[in-house]
C-alpha beads as a LAMMPS data file, in Angstrom:
LAMMPS data file: protein, C-alpha beads

90 atoms
89 bonds

1 atom types
1 bond types

-500.0 500.0 xlo xhi
-500.0 500.0 ylo yhi
-500.0 500.0 zlo zhi

Masses

1 110.0

Atoms # bond

1 1 1 -6.644 7.168 -17.438
2 1 1 -4.215 6.438 -14.626
3 1 1 -4.661 3.202 -12.710
4 1 1 -4.968 5.100 -9.412
5 1 1 -7.859 7.113 -10.850
6 1 1 -9.491 4.064 -12.429
7 1 1 -9.101 2.018 -9.221
8 1 1 -9.752 4.942 -6.869
9 1 1 -12.740 3.397 -5.097
10 1 1 -10.950 0.104 -4.482
11 1 1 -7.805 1.845 -3.227
12 1 1 -9.805 4.208 -1.006
13 1 1 -11.646 1.222 0.481
14 1 1 -8.305 -0.360 1.380
15 1 1 -7.072 2.928 2.871
16 1 1 -10.270 3.228 4.917
17 1 1 -9.752 -0.300 6.233
18 1 1 -6.225 0.643 7.294
19 1 1 -7.536 3.800 8.941
20 1 1 -10.062 1.728 10.877
21 1 1 -7.378 -0.700 11.976
22 1 1 -5.166 2.151 13.217
23 1 1 -8.104 3.641 15.120
24 1 1 -8.755 0.246 16.690
25 1 1 -5.092 0.030 17.689
26 1 1 -5.245 3.448 19.340
27 1 1 -8.374 2.373 21.226
28 1 1 -6.647 -0.817 22.338
29 1 1 -3.756 1.213 23.721
30 1 1 -6.169 3.490 25.589
31 1 1 -7.905 0.474 27.153
32 1 1 -4.754 -1.350 28.256
33 1 1 -5.147 -4.459 26.100
34 1 1 -2.746 -7.351 26.328
35 1 1 0.549 -7.104 24.485
36 1 1 -0.310 -10.093 22.253
37 1 1 -3.545 -8.439 21.100
38 1 1 -1.733 -5.206 20.291
39 1 1 0.956 -7.077 18.360
40 1 1 -1.725 -8.915 16.395
41 1 1 -3.391 -5.621 15.489
42 1 1 -0.069 -4.134 14.363
43 1 1 0.524 -7.211 12.192
44 1 1 -2.943 -6.806 10.661
45 1 1 -2.214 -3.156 9.863
46 1 1 1.097 -4.066 8.272
47 1 1 -0.594 -6.730 6.157
48 1 1 -3.214 -4.251 4.994
49 1 1 -0.563 -1.657 4.090
50 1 1 1.403 -4.319 2.210
51 1 1 -1.745 -5.259 0.296
52 1 1 -2.372 -1.650 -0.683
53 1 1 1.252 -1.242 -1.748
54 1 1 1.049 -4.440 -3.803
55 1 1 -2.064 -3.234 -5.648
56 1 1 -0.588 0.165 -6.501
57 1 1 2.731 -1.337 -7.612
58 1 1 0.903 -3.925 -9.710
59 1 1 -1.093 -1.197 -11.445
60 1 1 1.984 0.952 -11.944
61 1 1 4.037 -1.876 -13.432
62 1 1 1.210 -2.985 -15.696
63 1 1 0.241 0.452 -16.965
64 1 1 3.500 2.371 -16.905
65 1 1 6.090 -0.329 -17.576
66 1 1 4.570 -3.320 -19.379
67 1 1 2.289 -1.314 -21.680
68 1 1 4.615 1.681 -22.097
69 1 1 5.883 1.998 -25.666
70 1 1 8.430 4.746 -24.978
71 1 1 11.567 2.955 -23.757
72 1 1 12.927 5.990 -21.891
73 1 1 9.616 6.553 -20.109
74 1 1 9.369 2.840 -19.294
75 1 1 12.815 2.937 -17.682
76 1 1 11.885 6.064 -15.709
77 1 1 8.654 4.471 -14.504
78 1 1 10.474 1.295 -13.500
79 1 1 13.040 3.385 -11.631
80 1 1 10.201 4.980 -9.642
81 1 1 9.049 1.556 -8.443
82 1 1 12.565 0.412 -7.622
83 1 1 13.237 3.528 -5.544
84 1 1 9.974 3.136 -3.661
85 1 1 10.670 -0.536 -2.993
86 1 1 14.163 0.297 -1.734
87 1 1 12.679 2.774 0.733
88 1 1 9.784 0.501 1.694
89 1 1 11.861 -2.607 2.334
90 1 1 14.415 -0.877 4.581

Bonds

1 1 1 2
2 1 2 3
3 1 3 4
4 1 4 5
5 1 5 6
6 1 6 7
7 1 7 8
8 1 8 9
9 1 9 10
10 1 10 11
11 1 11 12
12 1 12 13
13 1 13 14
14 1 14 15
15 1 15 16
16 1 16 17
17 1 17 18
18 1 18 19
19 1 19 20
20 1 20 21
21 1 21 22
22 1 22 23
23 1 23 24
24 1 24 25
25 1 25 26
26 1 26 27
27 1 27 28
28 1 28 29
29 1 29 30
30 1 30 31
31 1 31 32
32 1 32 33
33 1 33 34
34 1 34 35
35 1 35 36
36 1 36 37
37 1 37 38
38 1 38 39
39 1 39 40
40 1 40 41
41 1 41 42
42 1 42 43
43 1 43 44
44 1 44 45
45 1 45 46
46 1 46 47
47 1 47 48
48 1 48 49
49 1 49 50
50 1 50 51
51 1 51 52
52 1 52 53
53 1 53 54
54 1 54 55
55 1 55 56
56 1 56 57
57 1 57 58
58 1 58 59
59 1 59 60
60 1 60 61
61 1 61 62
62 1 62 63
63 1 63 64
64 1 64 65
65 1 65 66
66 1 66 67
67 1 67 68
68 1 68 69
69 1 69 70
70 1 70 71
71 1 71 72
72 1 72 73
73 1 73 74
74 1 74 75
75 1 75 76
76 1 76 77
77 1 77 78
78 1 78 79
79 1 79 80
80 1 80 81
81 1 81 82
82 1 82 83
83 1 83 84
84 1 84 85
85 1 85 86
86 1 86 87
87 1 87 88
88 1 88 89
89 1 89 90
């Protein structure tokens, strides 16, 4: 069973938290909140997204790289993570 299926509830809870934070940000913008408050909310959203990314990468590396017996598949799965990280870190 894939780690994203096994951890679906935990990952969905994190995604729901992010969704709530984005909704709160939109509400803050509609109500003319102070710049500092808006920046703080954006930072909180970024932290939550980073946490979700970390969990999915951790599961992927553990399941598809560390415990993968097929060397070719392991290299392909590692390449997936490296490409995503390259895009994400830009």
